[in-house]
TORKOL-4160 file (C-alpha; in steps of 0.2 Angstrom, whole numbers, padded with zeros to 4 digits, m for minus):
103
<pt num="1" X="0356" Y="0533" Z="0289"/>
<pt num="2" X="0366" Y="0527" Z="0271"/>
<pt num="3" X="0362" Y="0510" Z="0267"/>
<pt num="4" X="0369" Y="0497" Z="0253"/>
<pt num="5" X="0356" Y="0486" Z="0247"/>
<pt num="6" X="0356" Y="0473" Z="0233"/>
<pt num="7" X="0339" Y="0468" Z="0224"/>
<pt num="8" X="0342" Y="0455" Z="0210"/>
<pt num="9" X="0359" Y="0459" Z="0208"/>
<pt num="10" X="0356" Y="0478" Z="0206"/>
<pt num="11" X="0365" Y="0488" Z="0220"/>
<pt num="12" X="0357" Y="0502" Z="0228"/>
<pt num="13" X="0364" Y="0515" Z="0239"/>
<pt num="14" X="0351" Y="0525" Z="0249"/>
<pt num="15" X="0347" Y="0535" Z="0265"/>
<pt num="16" X="0332" Y="0531" Z="0276"/>
<pt num="17" X="0327" Y="0534" Z="0292"/>
<pt num="18" X="0322" Y="0517" Z="0296"/>
<pt num="19" X="0330" Y="0503" Z="0307"/>
<pt num="20" X="0340" Y="0489" Z="0298"/>
<pt num="21" X="0328" Y="0475" Z="0301"/>
<pt num="22" X="0312" Y="0486" Z="0294"/>
<pt num="23" X="0324" Y="0487" Z="0277"/>
<pt num="24" X="0329" Y="0471" Z="0276"/>
<pt num="25" X="0309" Y="0466" Z="0276"/>
<pt num="26" X="0306" Y="0478" Z="0263"/>
<pt num="27" X="0319" Y="0473" Z="0252"/>
<pt num="28" X="0315" Y="0456" Z="0255"/>
<pt num="29" X="0296" Y="0460" Z="0249"/>
<pt num="30" X="0302" Y="0468" Z="0234"/>
<pt num="31" X="0315" Y="0455" Z="0229"/>
<pt num="32" X="0302" Y="0442" Z="0232"/>
<pt num="33" X="0289" Y="0451" Z="0221"/>
<pt num="34" X="0302" Y="0454" Z="0207"/>
<pt num="35" X="0305" Y="0435" Z="0207"/>
<pt num="36" X="0288" Y="0429" Z="0207"/>
<pt num="37" X="0284" Y="0442" Z="0191"/>
<pt num="38" X="0299" Y="0437" Z="0182"/>
<pt num="39" X="0292" Y="0418" Z="0183"/>
<pt num="40" X="0277" Y="0425" Z="0177"/>
<pt num="41" X="0281" Y="0436" Z="0163"/>
<pt num="42" X="0299" Y="0431" Z="0158"/>
<pt num="43" X="0302" Y="0452" Z="0158"/>
<pt num="44" X="0321" Y="0453" Z="0157"/>
<pt num="45" X="0321" Y="0472" Z="0157"/>
<pt num="46" X="0324" Y="0475" Z="0176"/>
<pt num="47" X="0316" Y="0493" Z="0173"/>
<pt num="48" X="0301" Y="0487" Z="0167"/>
<pt num="49" X="0300" Y="0473" Z="0180"/>
<pt num="50" X="0303" Y="0484" Z="0194"/>
<pt num="51" X="0289" Y="0493" Z="0185"/>
<pt num="52" X="0277" Y="0479" Z="0188"/>
<pt num="53" X="0284" Y="0478" Z="0204"/>
<pt num="54" X="0278" Y="0496" Z="0208"/>
<pt num="55" X="0262" Y="0494" Z="0201"/>
<pt num="56" X="0258" Y="0478" Z="0211"/>
<pt num="57" X="0264" Y="0484" Z="0227"/>
<pt num="58" X="0254" Y="0501" Z="0224"/>
<pt num="59" X="0239" Y="0490" Z="0219"/>
<pt num="60" X="0241" Y="0480" Z="0236"/>
<pt num="61" X="0243" Y="0497" Z="0246"/>
<pt num="62" X="0228" Y="0504" Z="0238"/>
<pt num="63" X="0216" Y="0489" Z="0242"/>
<pt num="64" X="0223" Y="0491" Z="0262"/>
<pt num="65" X="0219" Y="0509" Z="0259"/>
<pt num="66" X="0202" Y="0504" Z="0255"/>
<pt num="67" X="0201" Y="0491" Z="0267"/>
<pt num="68" X="0206" Y="0502" Z="0282"/>
<pt num="69" X="0194" Y="0517" Z="0276"/>
<pt num="70" X="0181" Y="0503" Z="0277"/>
<pt num="71" X="0184" Y="0497" Z="0294"/>
<pt num="72" X="0186" Y="0515" Z="0301"/>
<pt num="73" X="0169" Y="0520" Z="0293"/>
<pt num="74" X="0161" Y="0505" Z="0302"/>
<pt num="75" X="0170" Y="0507" Z="0318"/>
<pt num="76" X="0163" Y="0525" Z="0318"/>
<pt num="77" X="0147" Y="0518" Z="0314"/>
<pt num="78" X="0146" Y="0507" Z="0329"/>
<pt num="79" X="0152" Y="0520" Z="0340"/>
<pt num="80" X="0140" Y="0530" Z="0336"/>
<pt num="81" X="0126" Y="0517" Z="0338"/>
<pt num="82" X="0133" Y="0514" Z="0355"/>
<pt num="83" X="0134" Y="0531" Z="0362"/>
<pt num="84" X="0116" Y="0533" Z="0356"/>
<pt num="85" X="0111" Y="0517" Z="0364"/>
<pt num="86" X="0119" Y="0524" Z="0382"/>
<pt num="87" X="0109" Y="0540" Z="0381"/>
<pt num="88" X="0094" Y="0533" Z="0380"/>
<pt num="89" X="0082" Y="0534" Z="0395"/>
<pt num="90" X="0075" Y="0519" Z="0396"/>
<pt num="91" X="0087" Y="0509" Z="0405"/>
<pt num="92" X="0081" Y="0492" Z="0414"/>
<pt num="93" X="0086" Y="0492" Z="0432"/>
<pt num="94" X="0098" Y="0479" Z="0436"/>
<pt num="95" X="0098" Y="0482" Z="0455"/>
<pt num="96" X="0082" Y="0484" Z="0465"/>
<pt num="97" X="0080" Y="0489" Z="0485"/>
<pt num="98" X="0073" Y="0478" Z="0494"/>
<pt num="99" X="0058" Y="0487" Z="0497"/>
<pt num="100" X="0054" Y="0488" Z="0478"/>
<pt num="101" X="0053" Y="0469" Z="0476"/>
<pt num="102" X="0038" Y="0462" Z="0474"/>
<pt num="103" X="0033" Y="0447" Z="0486"/>
């Protein structure tokens, strides 16, 4: 789908296979990041500013991917522990037949 977007006065014509709402959210993220970086750096060169935006967003993405890998590793370890516990033969019986009860 063809879209026309504006980010800090820059007009871009893009093609993307995503819903309009998703594109609007992403554009808002980029624009917000650019404004925050502009306030911090006073960088007036838009190309440099958008490179800083790209670097910051790439850093966030890398951190999220690292966190996701760690979460997946911990989840896999927990699944293995649960599977091991379920395979053990020394399960404690929960129910007893009336003749098995001590009197």
